[in-house]
C-alpha positions in Angstrom: -86.1 -141.5 49.0 -82.4 -142.5 49.0 -82.1 -141.1 45.5 -83.2 -137.6 46.7 -80.7 -137.6 49.5 -78.0 -138.7 47.1 -78.9 -136.0 44.7 -78.9 -133.3 47.5 -75.6 -134.6 48.8 -74.1 -134.5 45.3 -75.2 -130.8 44.9 -73.9 -130.0 48.4 -70.5 -131.6 47.6 -70.4 -129.8 44.2 -71.0 -126.5 45.9 -68.3 -127.2 48.5 -65.7 -128.4 46.1 -65.9 -125.4 43.7 -63.4 -122.6 44.2 -64.6 -119.4 45.7 -65.1 -116.6 43.1 -61.8 -114.8 42.4 -61.8 -111.1 43.6 -60.7 -108.7 40.9 -57.7 -106.5 41.5 -58.3 -102.8 42.3 -58.4 -100.6 39.1 -55.3 -98.8 38.0 -55.2 -95.0 38.0 -56.6 -94.3 34.5 -59.5 -96.6 35.1 -60.2 -95.1 38.5 -59.9 -91.5 37.3 -62.2 -92.1 34.3 -63.0 -89.0 32.4 -63.7 -86.6 35.3 -60.8 -84.1 35.4 -61.2 -83.3 39.1 -60.9 -87.0 40.1 -57.9 -87.4 37.7 -56.2 -84.3 39.3 -56.8 -85.5 42.8 -55.4 -89.0 41.9 -52.4 -87.4 40.3 -51.7 -85.5 43.5 -52.7 -81.9 42.6 -53.4 -79.8 45.7 -54.2 -76.6 43.9 -54.8 -75.6 40.3 -54.8 -72.1 38.9 -55.8 -71.2 35.3 -55.5 -67.9 33.5 -54.6 -66.2 30.2 -51.4 -67.9 29.2 -50.8 -70.3 32.1 -51.9 -73.4 34.0 -50.4 -73.6 37.5 -50.5 -76.9 39.5 -49.3 -77.1 43.1 -48.7 -80.7 44.0 -48.9 -82.4 47.4 -45.4 -83.8 46.9 -43.2 -80.6 47.0 -43.5 -79.7 43.3 -45.0 -76.7 41.5 -45.7 -77.0 37.8 -46.3 -74.1 35.6 -47.3 -74.7 32.0 -47.2 -71.7 29.6 -50.1 -72.4 27.2 -48.8 -70.2 24.4 -45.6 -72.2 24.0 -46.6 -75.5 25.7 -43.5 -75.3 27.9 -43.8 -76.8 31.3 -41.5 -75.6 34.1 -41.1 -77.5 37.3 -40.1 -75.8 40.6 -39.4 -77.1 44.1 -42.4 -76.3 46.4 -41.2 -74.3 49.4 -43.1 -73.8 52.6 -45.9 -71.2 52.0 -45.6 -67.8 53.4 -48.8 -66.7 55.2 -49.6 -63.1 54.4 -51.8 -60.7 56.3 -54.6 -61.4 53.8 -56.2 -64.8 53.6 -54.0 -66.9 51.2 -50.5 -68.3 50.5 -47.4 -67.0 48.9 -44.8 -69.3 47.2 -41.4 -67.9 46.1 -39.1 -70.4 44.4 -36.5 -70.7 41.6 -35.5 -73.3 39.1 -32.4 -72.8 36.9 -32.7 -69.3 35.5 -36.4 -68.8 36.3 -37.9 -67.2 39.3 -41.5 -67.9 40.3 -43.7 -65.9 42.7 -47.2 -67.2 43.3 -49.8 -65.3 45.4 -53.0 -67.2 46.1 -55.6 -64.8 47.4 -58.6 -66.3 49.1 -59.9 -62.8 49.9 -60.6 -61.7 46.3 -63.1 -63.4 44.1 -62.1 -64.0 40.5 -64.4 -63.6 37.5 -63.4 -65.3 34.3 -64.3 -64.2 30.8 -67.2 -66.8 30.7 -68.7 -65.0 33.7 -67.9 -67.9 36.1 -66.9 -66.6 39.5 -64.2 -68.5 41.6 -63.5 -67.7 45.2 -59.7 -67.7 44.7 -57.5 -65.3 42.6 -54.0 -66.3 41.6 -51.3 -63.8 40.8 -48.1 -65.2 39.2 -44.8 -63.5 38.4 -42.5 -65.6 36.2 -39.2 -63.7 35.8 -40.5 -60.4 34.4 -43.9 -61.5 33.2 -47.1 -61.2 35.3 -50.1 -63.4 35.0 -53.5 -63.4 36.8 -56.1 -66.0 36.9 -58.6 -68.1 38.9 -58.0 -71.1 41.0 -59.4 -73.8 43.3 -58.1 -76.2 45.8 -58.5 -80.0 45.6 
């Protein structure tokens, strides 16, 4: 009988003396984002993304608008002003960076159909200097 108590006491002391399991640190951004582009965009701080023939527009939460011209691969960064609220449902951003002028009209009142027949609820109209682009977009 004393042997059993000694054995039980030894197991209890061994359980008490072992260190608690170490908690793993939170995952870094690439691990958390994984391969899902929507999760990655949200984690990066993208508030709105518009895509069309020749451009990718990203309006960030932190006062930045990025416009990538897909033909040349050039990325232009603009300061994000307060949006103008037009009579129609949407937002207008007008900003400049160096020699470039950017005008973005996000129209929530006009659906946008892409070439692959996918329909998005938001149409994006962009004027960069003297060039005009149209495309579809979505908020994050």
